[in-house]
C-alpha positions, 0 to 999 in steps of 0.5 A, a space after each residue: 496639609 499641616 507640616 511638621 515643626 521642631 517642638 519647643 524645648 522643655 525643662 527637665 525635672 527628676 523626682 527622687 524617692 529614697 529612704 536615705 536623704 544622703 543618697 539624694 545628694 549623691 544622686 544630684 551630683 551624678 544627675 548633674 554630670 549627666 544632664 548639667 547643673 541643677 537650677 531649682 531643687 525642692 525641699 525634702 518632703 516626707 512621702 507617706 501617700 502609699 505603701 506601694 514602695 515599702 517592700 522594695 525601698 523600705 519605710 520612711 521614704 522621702 521625696 525631692 525634686 530637681 530641675 536642670 538649667 539646660 532645656 531639652 528636646 521633649 523627644 529625649 525623655 525616653 532615652 533620659 528615663 532609660 539612663 535614670 533606670 540604669 543609674 537606679 540599677 547601679 545604686 541598687 548594686 552598690 548603695 548597701 542600704 539593705 533594700 532592693 531599690 535604694 532610689 527611684 528616679 523619675 524624669 519628666 519635663 515641664 513645658 508652658 502647658 504641662 508636666 509630663 512624666 516618663 514611666 516604664 508602666 503602660 496604662 490607658 492614659 499613657 502613650 508609648 515613646 520608645 525603648 519600653 518607655 511611656 509618657 503621661 501628662 501628669 498635670 496641666 497648666 490651666 487658668 493660671 495654675 497647675 491642675 490634676 487629671 483623674 489619674 494624677 497621683 495624690 502626692 502630685 496634687 499637693 500644694 508643695 508639689 504644685 508650688 515646685 512645678 510652678 517655680 520650674 515653669 516660671 524659670 522655664 518661661 524666663 529662659 524661653 524669653 532669654 532665648 528670644 522665643 515667646 514664653 
């Protein structure tokens, strides 16, 4: 009979989406207060893959990714998504940008073998976690690089995104080695 064991720690990431680049800095500060220091951040990338968010977020959307120094238990990701949703609601009430949703915060994590994103939307390839939150393996690490699944959003398949997650994975493996755990 197999026995259970504690899962390996993982590296928290948050994808930010907004039409206001200054809001990224405010969000980074607030997220750092919640989850600890940011150790890697991506460039700000134009988000022009879909108009899905235009009505509630406005046009000219931008994307930026953050990763956090402190490793987390992967079981925490549902509670983290609930917390980032609450932060989104706070900004919606106070940001004054003239849009319903001034920022979208999507947490997830990078492990040795994958990128997992948390979401409130159920679908056939997503697994329910807790508190109305689902998880999706968005990218897998295979043969030396991240690769997409058929359901992976087009933007997550771009070289800029893949390069960011590869940097995060490299840092994660360094941290695991420093803990005396196998990478």
